[in-house]
C-alpha positions as a Python dict, from the first residue, in 0.01 Angstrom:
ca = {
    (1, 'X'): (0, 0, 0),
    (2, 'X'): (184, 62, -325),
    (3, 'X'): (172, 405, -479),
    (4, 'X'): (25, 396, -830),
    (5, 'X'): (264, 664, -957),
    (6, 'X'): (585, 500, -844),
    (7, 'X'): (465, 145, -776),
    (8, 'X'): (645, 163, -443),
    (9, 'X'): (528, 12, -116),
    (10, 'X'): (647, 120, 228),
    (11, 'X'): (735, -159, 467),
    (12, 'X'): (547, -129, 800),
    (13, 'X'): (880, -150, 984),
    (14, 'X'): (971, 193, 838),
    (15, 'X'): (676, 358, 1012),
    (16, 'X'): (722, 156, 1330),
    (17, 'X'): (1091, 243, 1369),
    (18, 'X'): (1021, 608, 1287),
    (19, 'X'): (756, 621, 1562),
    (20, 'X'): (1008, 468, 1804),
    (21, 'X'): (1265, 733, 1707),
    (22, 'X'): (1007, 1010, 1748),
    (23, 'X'): (831, 896, 2066),
    (24, 'X'): (1083, 682, 2253),
    (25, 'X'): (1406, 820, 2108),
    (26, 'X'): (1540, 465, 2068),
    (27, 'X'): (1748, 569, 1768),
    (28, 'X'): (1957, 868, 1660),
    (29, 'X'): (1895, 797, 1292),
    (30, 'X'): (1734, 558, 1047),
    (31, 'X'): (1855, 493, 694),
    (32, 'X'): (1602, 362, 443),
    (33, 'X'): (1659, 207, 103),
    (34, 'X'): (1440, 95, -184),
    (35, 'X'): (1465, -275, -249),
    (36, 'X'): (1231, -504, -442),
    (37, 'X'): (977, -228, -509),
    (38, 'X'): (944, -122, -146),
    (39, 'X'): (1108, 110, 103),
    (40, 'X'): (1276, -84, 385),
    (41, 'X'): (1489, -2, 691),
    (42, 'X'): (1857, -45, 610),
    (43, 'X'): (2024, 76, 930),
    (44, 'X'): (1926, 196, 1276),
    (45, 'X'): (2167, 426, 1461),
    (46, 'X'): (2181, 398, 1839),
    (47, 'X'): (2111, 712, 2047),
    (48, 'X'): (2485, 745, 2125),
    (49, 'X'): (2589, 769, 1760),
    (50, 'X'): (2706, 1103, 1627),
    (51, 'X'): (2611, 1298, 1317),
    (52, 'X'): (2949, 1207, 1168),
    (53, 'X'): (2874, 835, 1216),
    (54, 'X'): (2535, 887, 1054),
    (55, 'X'): (2683, 1069, 752),
    (56, 'X'): (2949, 796, 715),
    (57, 'X'): (2670, 534, 701),
    (58, 'X'): (2531, 674, 376),
    (59, 'X'): (2674, 499, 69),
    (60, 'X'): (2895, 720, -148),
    (61, 'X'): (2732, 623, -477),
    (62, 'X'): (2378, 502, -398),
    (63, 'X'): (2060, 692, -312),
    (64, 'X'): (1897, 662, 29),
    (65, 'X'): (1638, 828, 251),
    (66, 'X'): (1728, 900, 609),
    (67, 'X'): (1590, 1059, 921),
    (68, 'X'): (1816, 1211, 1182),
    (69, 'X'): (1707, 1323, 1530),
    (70, 'X'): (1913, 1633, 1607),
    (71, 'X'): (1935, 1747, 1970),
    (72, 'X'): (2048, 2100, 2038),
    (73, 'X'): (2036, 2382, 2291),
    (74, 'X'): (1879, 2713, 2188),
    (75, 'X'): (2026, 3055, 2268),
    (76, 'X'): (1775, 3067, 2556),
    (77, 'X'): (1935, 2748, 2692),
    (78, 'X'): (1637, 2524, 2609),
    (79, 'X'): (1694, 2162, 2507),
    (80, 'X'): (1525, 2094, 2176),
    (81, 'X'): (1515, 1827, 1911),
    (82, 'X'): (1431, 1838, 1542),
    (83, 'X'): (1375, 1546, 1311),
    (84, 'X'): (1541, 1589, 974),
    (85, 'X'): (1443, 1401, 660),
    (86, 'X'): (1737, 1372, 422),
    (87, 'X'): (1700, 1265, 62),
    (88, 'X'): (2050, 1145, -27),
    (89, 'X'): (2103, 1131, -403),
    (90, 'X'): (2475, 1147, -482),
    (91, 'X'): (2582, 1266, -826),
    (92, 'X'): (2764, 935, -876),
    (93, 'X'): (2452, 719, -831),
    (94, 'X'): (2274, 564, -1128),
    (95, 'X'): (2021, 787, -1306),
    (96, 'X'): (1747, 524, -1280),
    (97, 'X'): (1802, 505, -905),
    (98, 'X'): (1786, 884, -871),
    (99, 'X'): (1459, 889, -1064),
    (100, 'X'): (1300, 617, -850),
    (101, 'X'): (1404, 787, -525),
    (102, 'X'): (1287, 1128, -650),
    (103, 'X'): (947, 997, -761),
    (104, 'X'): (888, 813, -431),
    (105, 'X'): (1020, 1074, -188),
    (106, 'X'): (708, 1282, -120),
    (107, 'X'): (485, 981, -71),
    (108, 'X'): (736, 813, 160),
    (109, 'X'): (783, 1133, 358),
    (110, 'X'): (407, 1158, 414),
    (111, 'X'): (417, 814, 580),
    (112, 'X'): (655, 954, 844),
    (113, 'X'): (446, 1194, 1048),
    (114, 'X'): (659, 1435, 1248),
    (115, 'X'): (939, 1538, 1013),
    (116, 'X'): (1032, 1900, 1079),
    (117, 'X'): (1309, 1978, 830),
    (118, 'X'): (1382, 1835, 487),
    (119, 'X'): (1720, 1837, 314),
    (120, 'X'): (1810, 1725, -36),
    (121, 'X'): (2178, 1636, -70),
    (122, 'X'): (2386, 1526, -368),
    (123, 'X'): (2721, 1538, -192),
    (124, 'X'): (2829, 1542, 175),
    (125, 'X'): (2887, 1919, 181),
    (126, 'X'): (2514, 1976, 122),
    (127, 'X'): (2431, 1802, 448),
    (128, 'X'): (2725, 1909, 662),
    (129, 'X'): (2672, 1942, 1037),
    (130, 'X'): (2686, 2323, 1001),
    (131, 'X'): (2389, 2309, 763),
    (132, 'X'): (2198, 2083, 1005),
    (133, 'X'): (2268, 2328, 1289),
    (134, 'X'): (2161, 2632, 1086),
    (135, 'X'): (1840, 2466, 959),
    (136, 'X'): (1741, 2358, 1312),
    (137, 'X'): (1715, 2713, 1446),
}
């Protein structure tokens, strides 16, 4: 269903793949892009892929949305996982693109039930692995 404010639809595959990441842990990450007035899945990261491989999958000069399933061990030695939503909007991307991604973000995020942490990043340092680790705790 398209959103009246942004005119953006969300492809059903986005929700389906997110549910698989959340429930079955089939993927480490999913990268989404806006194409032809709808949000679609651009890339699925296998469970073996690292955070570095995920970060390298984001284009240097184009906006994207992404979810990353971060596994970690707490100080009490408990295995945990947090699902991060990352709004990637590099400074070098086109202004129109940044505006479209910004205006669609909240609605798209609501479609993905189970996101625990949100990050907004305009360059790789704003979503470094250290930031992911600190935000997970």
